[in-house]
Z-matrix of the N, CA and C atoms (Angstrom, degrees):
N
C 1 1.507
C 2 1.614 1 102.76
N 3 1.281 2 113.72 1 137.90
C 4 1.404 3 120.93 2 178.78
C 5 1.597 4 110.59 3 -69.34
N 6 1.348 5 115.04 4 150.42
C 7 1.380 6 119.34 5 -174.53
C 8 1.564 7 114.66 6 -67.63
N 9 1.306 8 117.47 7 -29.13
C 10 1.471 9 124.88 8 178.77
C 11 1.486 10 111.88 9 -77.81
N 12 1.260 11 121.88 10 -18.37
C 13 1.467 12 130.95 11 -172.58
C 14 1.617 13 108.13 12 -93.21
N 15 1.240 14 114.08 13 -12.38
C 16 1.546 15 116.73 14 -178.33
C 17 1.525 16 108.04 15 -67.63
N 18 1.308 17 115.92 16 143.00
C 19 1.428 18 123.54 17 172.80
C 20 1.540 19 107.92 18 -83.63
N 21 1.344 20 112.76 19 127.42
C 22 1.494 21 117.93 20 179.65
C 23 1.627 22 109.99 21 -114.95
N 24 1.245 23 120.51 22 70.95
C 25 1.364 24 121.39 23 -179.54
C 26 1.525 25 116.89 24 -56.53
N 27 1.347 26 115.82 25 -42.25
C 28 1.378 27 120.97 26 179.13
C 29 1.494 28 113.11 27 -62.13
N 30 1.323 29 116.91 28 -40.70
C 31 1.510 30 122.49 29 177.30
C 32 1.521 31 109.08 30 -60.60
N 33 1.357 32 116.18 31 -48.48
C 34 1.468 33 119.75 32 176.82
C 35 1.531 34 116.51 33 -55.42
N 36 1.329 35 111.16 34 -43.58
C 37 1.440 36 116.38 35 -179.87
C 38 1.541 37 115.45 36 -64.12
N 39 1.395 38 111.53 37 -42.35
C 40 1.453 39 117.48 38 176.03
C 41 1.563 40 112.46 39 -63.01
N 42 1.370 41 116.92 40 -42.06
C 43 1.433 42 119.99 41 -176.31
C 44 1.551 43 109.17 42 -71.40
N 45 1.292 44 120.05 43 -36.75
C 46 1.455 45 126.34 44 179.53
C 47 1.542 46 105.52 45 -63.80
N 48 1.360 47 116.98 46 -51.98
C 49 1.452 48 122.96 47 -178.38
C 50 1.598 49 108.41 48 -57.38
N 51 1.331 50 118.77 49 -48.97
C 52 1.432 51 120.23 50 -177.89
C 53 1.464 52 113.61 51 -64.23
N 54 1.308 53 118.47 52 -37.62
C 55 1.538 54 123.71 53 172.71
C 56 1.514 55 111.44 54 -62.73
N 57 1.418 56 118.03 55 -41.26
C 58 1.404 57 120.65 56 -177.18
C 59 1.610 58 108.48 57 -68.24
N 60 1.336 59 116.68 58 -46.43
C 61 1.414 60 120.50 59 178.00
C 62 1.559 61 114.75 60 -59.32
N 63 1.337 62 109.68 61 -47.14
C 64 1.569 63 112.83 62 175.45
C 65 1.565 64 112.02 63 -57.77
N 66 1.275 65 117.31 64 -41.72
C 67 1.479 66 122.66 65 -177.06
C 68 1.582 67 106.56 66 -63.41
N 69 1.333 68 118.44 67 -47.54
C 70 1.376 69 121.56 68 -176.23
C 71 1.513 70 109.10 69 -64.49
N 72 1.359 71 117.43 70 -40.94
C 73 1.486 72 118.42 71 -178.44
C 74 1.508 73 110.61 72 -60.87
N 75 1.427 74 115.13 73 -44.81
C 76 1.412 75 121.22 74 -178.38
C 77 1.535 76 111.81 75 -62.25
N 78 1.323 77 114.20 76 -41.38
C 79 1.492 78 121.37 77 176.53
C 80 1.453 79 113.07 78 -61.88
N 81 1.294 80 118.29 79 -45.49
C 82 1.486 81 121.83 80 -175.37
C 83 1.562 82 111.10 81 -75.53
N 84 1.304 83 116.79 82 -19.90
C 85 1.477 84 120.99 83 -176.92
C 86 1.530 85 109.38 84 -81.09
N 87 1.357 86 119.60 85 -19.49
C 88 1.428 87 119.72 86 174.14
C 89 1.571 88 112.07 87 -70.55
N 90 1.265 89 111.24 88 134.59
C 91 1.455 90 118.02 89 -176.24
C 92 1.624 91 106.89 90 -118.62
N 93 1.342 92 112.96 91 132.03
C 94 1.473 93 115.81 92 -177.70
C 95 1.524 94 106.30 93 -73.16
N 96 1.341 95 120.75 94 152.77
C 97 1.397 96 127.55 95 -174.79
C 98 1.520 97 110.01 96 -72.47
N 99 1.383 98 114.74 97 -42.72
C 100 1.460 99 118.99 98 179.78
C 101 1.471 100 109.53 99 -125.55
N 102 1.366 101 114.13 100 150.06
C 103 1.451 102 120.10 101 -178.36
C 104 1.510 103 105.31 102 -76.30
N 105 1.384 104 115.92 103 141.49
C 106 1.503 105 118.73 104 178.06
C 107 1.520 106 115.98 105 -59.44
N 108 1.255 107 115.21 106 -32.91
C 109 1.517 108 122.38 107 -176.49
C 110 1.563 109 115.18 108 -74.93
N 111 1.366 110 115.70 109 -19.11
C 112 1.453 111 117.97 110 -177.41
C 113 1.477 112 109.90 111 -99.93
N 114 1.349 113 113.04 112 142.94
C 115 1.420 114 118.00 113 174.73
C 116 1.501 115 108.47 114 -121.05
N 117 1.350 116 116.17 115 139.47
C 118 1.443 117 122.97 116 -179.78
C 119 1.463 118 115.72 117 -63.19
N 120 1.279 119 117.19 118 -33.09
C 121 1.497 120 124.38 119 -176.10
C 122 1.544 121 107.16 120 -66.78
N 123 1.391 122 119.48 121 -32.93
C 124 1.441 123 119.14 122 -178.87
C 125 1.483 124 117.91 123 -88.00
N 126 1.272 125 115.47 124 -0.49
C 127 1.425 126 120.78 125 179.07
C 128 1.574 127 113.08 126 -69.38
N 129 1.259 128 118.48 127 -43.64
C 130 1.474 129 122.98 128 177.75
C 131 1.474 130 107.54 129 -138.94
N 132 1.305 131 114.63 130 111.13
C 133 1.483 132 119.36 131 177.08
C 134 1.518 133 111.09 132 -75.70
N 135 1.328 134 118.01 133 113.19
C 136 1.483 135 120.51 134 -175.00
C 137 1.647 136 102.11 135 -139.35
N 138 1.362 137 112.48 136 137.57
C 139 1.421 138 119.58 137 -177.88
C 140 1.543 139 108.90 138 -65.60
N 141 1.302 140 119.29 139 150.23
C 142 1.397 141 121.05 140 -178.16
C 143 1.559 142 111.31 141 -86.89
N 144 1.304 143 115.85 142 148.95
C 145 1.415 144 121.93 143 -173.93
C 146 1.420 145 115.22 144 88.05
N 147 1.361 146 119.74 145 157.31
C 148 1.391 147 122.18 146 178.04
C 149 1.445 148 114.49 147 -71.35
N 150 1.337 149 119.92 148 135.04
C 151 1.390 150 123.07 149 175.30
C 152 1.450 151 116.22 150 -111.84
N 153 1.224 152 123.16 151 139.05
C 154 1.486 153 125.87 152 -179.14
C 155 1.487 154 111.00 153 -118.23
N 156 1.343 155 113.89 154 129.20
C 157 1.468 156 117.13 155 -176.70
C 158 1.594 157 105.89 156 -132.26
N 159 1.352 158 119.58 157 84.13
C 160 1.359 159 116.57 158 179.96
C 161 1.504 160 111.80 159 -75.64
N 162 1.333 161 112.41 160 146.02
C 163 1.484 162 121.13 161 -179.17
C 164 1.477 163 111.90 162 -142.06
N 165 1.354 164 118.49 163 119.75
C 166 1.411 165 118.69 164 179.66
C 167 1.514 166 113.10 165 -88.04
N 168 1.282 167 116.37 166 134.63
C 169 1.571 168 118.78 167 176.72
C 170 1.544 169 102.18 168 -129.86
N 171 1.368 170 107.55 169 144.63
C 172 1.456 171 116.02 170 -174.09
C 173 1.610 172 102.89 171 -91.85
N 174 1.290 173 109.24 172 138.96
C 175 1.435 174 115.35 173 176.55
C 176 1.493 175 116.78 174 -109.97
N 177 1.226 176 120.11 175 117.11
C 178 1.472 177 122.41 176 -179.37
C 179 1.500 178 111.30 177 90.35
N 180 1.383 179 117.83 178 175.32
C 181 1.403 180 126.03 179 -179.89
C 182 1.510 181 112.98 180 -95.67
N 183 1.326 182 118.47 181 20.12
C 184 1.482 183 120.50 182 -173.64
C 185 1.567 184 108.11 183 -91.19
N 186 1.295 185 123.69 184 14.99
C 187 1.379 186 126.89 185 172.13
C 188 1.513 187 112.44 186 76.91
N 189 1.363 188 115.90 187 30.28
C 190 1.411 189 120.41 188 171.81
C 191 1.471 190 113.37 189 98.55
N 192 1.323 191 124.42 190 -4.41
C 193 1.428 192 127.79 191 -179.80
C 194 1.554 193 108.95 192 -61.71
N 195 1.287 194 116.57 193 -34.43
C 196 1.434 195 119.49 194 -178.26
C 197 1.541 196 113.39 195 -104.95
N 198 1.339 197 111.67 196 37.36
C 199 1.501 198 120.99 197 -178.45
C 200 1.550 199 108.36 198 -69.25
N 201 1.335 200 114.23 199 136.24
C 202 1.388 201 120.41 200 172.42
C 203 1.529 202 110.59 201 -113.71
N 204 1.289 203 118.93 202 146.04
C 205 1.478 204 124.47 203 -175.06
C 206 1.520 205 105.26 204 -98.58
N 207 1.286 206 112.15 205 125.46
C 208 1.510 207 120.94 206 176.62
C 209 1.551 208 106.46 207 -104.41
N 210 1.306 209 117.13 208 129.96
C 211 1.489 210 123.38 209 -179.55
C 212 1.589 211 104.63 210 -129.80
N 213 1.376 212 110.29 211 132.92
C 214 1.465 213 116.70 212 176.70
C 215 1.498 214 106.75 213 -114.99
N 216 1.321 215 120.37 214 130.09
C 217 1.403 216 121.73 215 178.53
C 218 1.609 217 108.37 216 -137.70
N 219 1.365 218 107.16 217 134.92
C 220 1.474 219 116.20 218 178.35
C 221 1.509 220 109.21 219 -96.76
N 222 1.304 221 115.91 220 127.31
C 223 1.506 222 124.36 221 180.00
C 224 1.559 223 108.77 222 -72.91
N 225 1.327 224 116.05 223 167.24
C 226 1.474 225 123.70 224 175.49
C 227 1.597 226 108.19 225 -62.97
N 228 1.296 227 111.09 226 152.02
C 229 1.524 228 117.55 227 172.89
C 230 1.499 229 104.39 228 -80.72
N 231 1.375 230 117.69 229 126.87
C 232 1.470 231 123.71 230 177.68
C 233 1.499 232 106.06 231 -107.23
N 234 1.363 233 117.69 232 126.83
C 235 1.356 234 122.78 233 177.46
C 236 1.505 235 112.67 234 -85.73
N 237 1.348 236 117.06 235 120.71
C 238 1.524 237 119.83 236 -179.83
C 239 1.450 238 104.54 237 -112.04
N 240 1.353 239 113.02 238 177.38
C 241 1.517 240 121.27 239 -176.19
C 242 1.559 241 109.66 240 -59.18
N 243 1.330 242 118.90 241 -33.90
C 244 1.490 243 120.16 242 -176.90
C 245 1.537 244 112.56 243 -103.05
N 246 1.294 245 119.74 244 1.27
C 247 1.455 246 122.59 245 178.65
C 248 1.441 247 113.85 246 139.27
N 249 1.396 248 118.48 247 173.25
C 250 1.423 249 120.41 248 -173.96
C 251 1.460 250 116.19 249 -76.84
N 252 1.284 251 123.87 250 152.90
C 253 1.372 252 128.17 251 179.16
C 254 1.560 253 106.46 252 -132.11
N 255 1.373 254 115.35 253 135.67
C 256 1.438 255 120.81 254 -175.93
C 257 1.529 256 106.27 255 -149.62
N 258 1.362 257 118.21 256 138.43
C 259 1.394 258 123.25 257 178.40
C 260 1.508 259 110.11 258 -123.35
N 261 1.329 260 115.51 259 156.82
C 262 1.441 261 127.57 260 169.50
C 263 1.418 262 112.39 261 -119.40
N 264 1.365 263 115.84 262 135.06
C 265 1.483 264 118.28 263 -176.30
C 266 1.614 265 108.51 264 -120.31
N 267 1.215 266 115.03 265 151.50
C 268 1.469 267 121.43 266 174.80
C 269 1.593 268 106.88 267 -121.01
N 270 1.277 269 113.50 268 128.42
C 271 1.438 270 119.31 269 -177.59
C 272 1.516 271 106.09 270 -126.08
N 273 1.398 272 111.79 271 129.31
C 274 1.484 273 122.16 272 174.30
C 275 1.399 274 113.93 273 -122.43
N 276 1.377 275 121.26 274 122.84
C 277 1.460 276 123.22 275 -178.16
C 278 1.484 277 115.58 276 54.86
N 279 1.320 278 112.31 277 35.70
C 280 1.576 279 118.87 278 177.80
C 281 1.507 280 112.64 279 76.42
N 282 1.332 281 118.69 280 16.88
C 283 1.481 282 124.62 281 179.82
C 284 1.484 283 107.91 282 -123.32
N 285 1.449 284 115.76 283 135.25
C 286 1.410 285 120.80 284 178.97
C 287 1.584 286 107.98 285 -74.68
N 288 1.305 287 118.11 286 117.24
C 289 1.477 288 122.58 287 -176.84
C 290 1.540 289 112.92 288 -105.38
N 291 1.370 290 116.23 289 -23.28
C 292 1.426 291 114.70 290 -176.10
C 293 1.629 292 108.92 291 -154.45
N 294 1.251 293 114.36 292 141.16
C 295 1.495 294 118.06 293 173.15
C 296 1.517 295 108.27 294 -132.70
N 297 1.295 296 117.82 295 125.68
C 298 1.483 297 122.47 296 -178.28
C 299 1.515 298 106.86 297 -125.70
N 300 1.324 299 115.89 298 130.72
C 301 1.448 300 123.47 299 172.71
C 302 1.498 301 105.95 300 -83.47
N 303 1.367 302 118.48 301 112.93
C 304 1.380 303 125.83 302 -179.35
C 305 1.421 304 114.66 303 -94.14
N 306 1.391 305 117.40 304 -17.70
C 307 1.425 306 123.62 305 178.25
C 308 1.522 307 110.54 306 -152.12
N 309 1.316 308 111.26 307 127.01
C 310 1.463 309 115.79 308 -179.43
C 311 1.518 310 107.40 309 -160.30
N 312 1.335 311 120.82 310 161.84
C 313 1.506 312 122.37 311 -178.14
C 314 1.481 313 111.05 312 -60.59
N 315 1.333 314 117.55 313 127.07
C 316 1.371 315 124.30 314 176.20
C 317 1.556 316 111.67 315 -153.07
N 318 1.303 317 115.33 316 38.98
C 319 1.437 318 119.60 317 -174.45
C 320 1.531 319 114.27 318 -87.59
N 321 1.319 320 118.16 319 -8.03
C 322 1.507 321 120.07 320 178.36
C 323 1.523 322 108.91 321 -154.01
N 324 1.232 323 116.43 322 171.61
C 325 1.451 324 123.29 323 -175.04
C 326 1.593 325 114.09 324 -58.36
N 327 1.394 326 112.80 325 -34.47
C 328 1.410 327 121.53 326 -176.68
C 329 1.612 328 107.38 327 -69.43
N 330 1.370 329 114.87 328 -43.99
C 331 1.504 330 118.91 329 179.89
C 332 1.546 331 106.75 330 -62.76
N 333 1.286 332 118.96 331 -40.02
C 334 1.505 333 123.74 332 -177.28
C 335 1.534 334 107.39 333 -63.56
N 336 1.270 335 112.95 334 -43.87
C 337 1.528 336 119.30 335 -174.42
C 338 1.544 337 107.67 336 -64.55
N 339 1.326 338 117.25 337 -47.42
C 340 1.474 339 120.09 338 -176.21
C 341 1.478 340 108.37 339 -67.00
N 342 1.403 341 121.10 340 -46.42
C 343 1.440 342 120.32 341 -175.06
C 344 1.386 343 114.71 342 -78.29
N 345 1.333 344 119.83 343 -16.45
C 346 1.544 345 121.40 344 175.38
C 347 1.458 346 108.09 345 -62.97
N 348 1.351 347 127.32 346 -30.85
C 349 1.349 348 120.81 347 178.33
C 350 1.527 349 110.58 348 -108.27
N 351 1.323 350 121.75 349 -15.28
C 352 1.464 351 119.49 350 178.80
C 353 1.499 352 114.87 351 -82.89
N 354 1.239 353 119.26 352 -37.51
C 355 1.451 354 123.34 353 -179.21
C 356 1.559 355 114.33 354 -63.84
N 357 1.368 356 114.65 355 -45.59
C 358 1.522 357 112.69 356 174.76
C 359 1.519 358 112.19 357 -65.28
N 360 1.360 359 118.46 358 -35.89
C 361 1.425 360 121.54 359 177.94
C 362 1.461 361 115.14 360 -63.17
N 363 1.281 362 116.71 361 -41.53
C 364 1.497 363 128.16 362 178.74
C 365 1.597 364 106.71 363 -63.38
N 366 1.334 365 114.49 364 -45.27
C 367 1.454 366 121.09 365 179.78
C 368 1.559 367 109.24 366 -59.87
N 369 1.290 368 117.83 367 -50.61
C 370 1.451 369 117.90 368 177.00
C 371 1.444 370 114.94 369 -60.79
N 372 1.264 371 119.56 370 -40.13
C 373 1.444 372 125.93 371 176.62
C 374 1.522 373 111.38 372 -58.63
N 375 1.332 374 119.02 373 -43.97
C 376 1.357 375 126.88 374 -177.99
C 377 1.586 376 111.17 375 -68.64
N 378 1.282 377 115.36 376 -42.38
C 379 1.463 378 121.19 377 -179.14
C 380 1.572 379 107.79 378 -69.03
N 381 1.297 380 118.10 379 -38.85
C 382 1.446 381 119.35 380 -179.73
C 383 1.452 382 112.21 381 -71.91
N 384 1.401 383 120.03 382 -38.64
C 385 1.430 384 124.43 383 -178.60
C 386 1.493 385 112.34 384 -76.53
N 387 1.331 386 117.25 385 -30.15
C 388 1.461 387 125.87 386 -174.84
C 389 1.547 388 111.00 387 60.77
N 390 1.387 389 113.32 388 33.14
C 391 1.467 390 120.31 389 178.42
C 392 1.544 391 107.31 390 -163.78
N 393 1.322 392 114.75 391 -175.58
C 394 1.482 393 118.23 392 179.59
C 395 1.546 394 109.06 393 -95.96
N 396 1.310 395 116.69 394 7.57
C 397 1.465 396 119.00 395 176.39
C 398 1.506 397 108.03 396 -83.37
N 399 1.353 398 116.58 397 77.99
C 400 1.441 399 120.92 398 -177.76
C 401 1.421 400 107.33 399 -119.94
N 402 1.386 401 115.59 400 160.77
C 403 1.456 402 122.80 401 177.24
C 404 1.544 403 112.30 402 -80.04
N 405 1.278 404 112.13 403 148.26
C 406 1.497 405 122.23 404 179.66
C 407 1.607 406 107.04 405 -72.07
N 408 1.272 407 113.70 406 152.01
C 409 1.472 408 124.36 407 177.02
C 410 1.517 409 107.97 408 -94.04
N 411 1.357 410 120.17 409 116.05
C 412 1.394 411 122.61 410 -179.91
C 413 1.567 412 107.30 411 -58.79
N 414 1.351 413 114.47 412 133.07
C 415 1.518 414 119.17 413 178.78
C 416 1.452 415 110.81 414 88.06
N 417 1.406 416 120.44 415 -6.30
C 418 1.472 417 119.06 416 177.56
C 419 1.504 418 106.16 417 -138.76
N 420 1.419 419 114.49 418 54.52
C 421 1.439 420 119.81 419 -179.30
C 422 1.550 421 112.06 420 -62.04
N 423 1.247 422 119.71 421 -46.97
C 424 1.490 423 121.55 422 -176.08
C 425 1.515 424 112.10 423 -64.09
N 426 1.364 425 116.54 424 -41.30
C 427 1.452 426 122.98 425 179.92
C 428 1.526 427 108.46 426 -67.31
N 429 1.403 428 115.74 427 -44.59
C 430 1.486 429 117.19 428 178.39
C 431 1.487 430 112.47 429 -60.56
N 432 1.271 431 117.68 430 -40.66
C 433 1.542 432 120.34 431 -176.35
C 434 1.502 433 107.36 432 -65.36
N 435 1.322 434 115.64 433 -48.72
C 436 1.567 435 121.36 434 177.58
C 437 1.496 436 111.99 435 -56.60
N 438 1.331 437 117.42 436 -46.07
C 439 1.412 438 127.79 437 178.87
C 440 1.503 439 111.81 438 -54.43
N 441 1.351 440 114.02 439 -55.11
C 442 1.424 441 121.03 440 176.69
C 443 1.535 442 115.60 441 -58.04
N 444 1.302 443 116.29 442 -44.51
C 445 1.486 444 120.76 443 176.39
C 446 1.458 445 114.15 444 -63.45
N 447 1.302 446 116.90 445 -41.43
C 448 1.473 447 119.52 446 -177.52
C 449 1.556 448 109.22 447 -74.29
N 450 1.291 449 115.11 448 -37.04
C 451 1.498 450 118.42 449 175.24
C 452 1.499 451 111.69 450 -65.99
N 453 1.281 452 121.58 451 -37.63
C 454 1.474 453 126.40 452 171.35
C 455 1.473 454 112.91 453 -57.21
N 456 1.379 455 117.52 454 -43.90
C 457 1.423 456 123.95 455 -179.96
C 458 1.580 457 112.40 456 -69.96
N 459 1.302 458 115.84 457 -34.81
C 460 1.417 459 120.19 458 174.42
C 461 1.532 460 111.56 459 -68.70
N 462 1.285 461 120.33 460 -40.84
C 463 1.394 462 124.63 461 -179.26
C 464 1.538 463 108.19 462 -68.97
N 465 1.281 464 118.13 463 -41.42
C 466 1.447 465 121.20 464 175.32
C 467 1.544 466 111.46 465 -60.88
N 468 1.321 467 115.44 466 -44.06
C 469 1.479 468 115.01 467 174.76
C 470 1.486 469 115.77 468 -61.26
N 471 1.374 470 114.20 469 -35.08
C 472 1.488 471 116.22 470 -179.11
C 473 1.598 472 109.89 471 -77.93
N 474 1.234 473 117.96 472 -8.83
C 475 1.527 474 120.66 473 -179.81
C 476 1.491 475 110.05 474 86.41
N 477 1.270 476 124.27 475 22.51
C 478 1.498 477 124.25 476 177.27
C 479 1.425 478 107.82 477 -97.89
């Protein structure tokens, strides 16, 4: 009998077993991005729509003649692939003085890791630019996009 015509059942069993084990290992090593039990909407309860809370603060001891008006506006919630992003801005005398991310993806450790460096960097960019024309953060593309859109809606609501 020719060498290529021989049945090799043991070789087939070994190859099939190795392929099955490799497939199972690959399948089990995949990790879902979000936990099925968590929902992004329940992470931070925030009212829908932009809210404006003007507050007057007196500046100096001149009896209010140097008063500056402080206005806080919350931007629209922008739904991204990994969850909603929403920012709140504070404007004093027509100048952006504070930007706070009030809602962003934080459903799992990977979201927390990405956003722990992305959110402060986006805040610095927005304060430096005084607009929503900020650079994206590498590795946090979806959060950056949502942040920019929410920031622009807050600035639009504030009249800037």
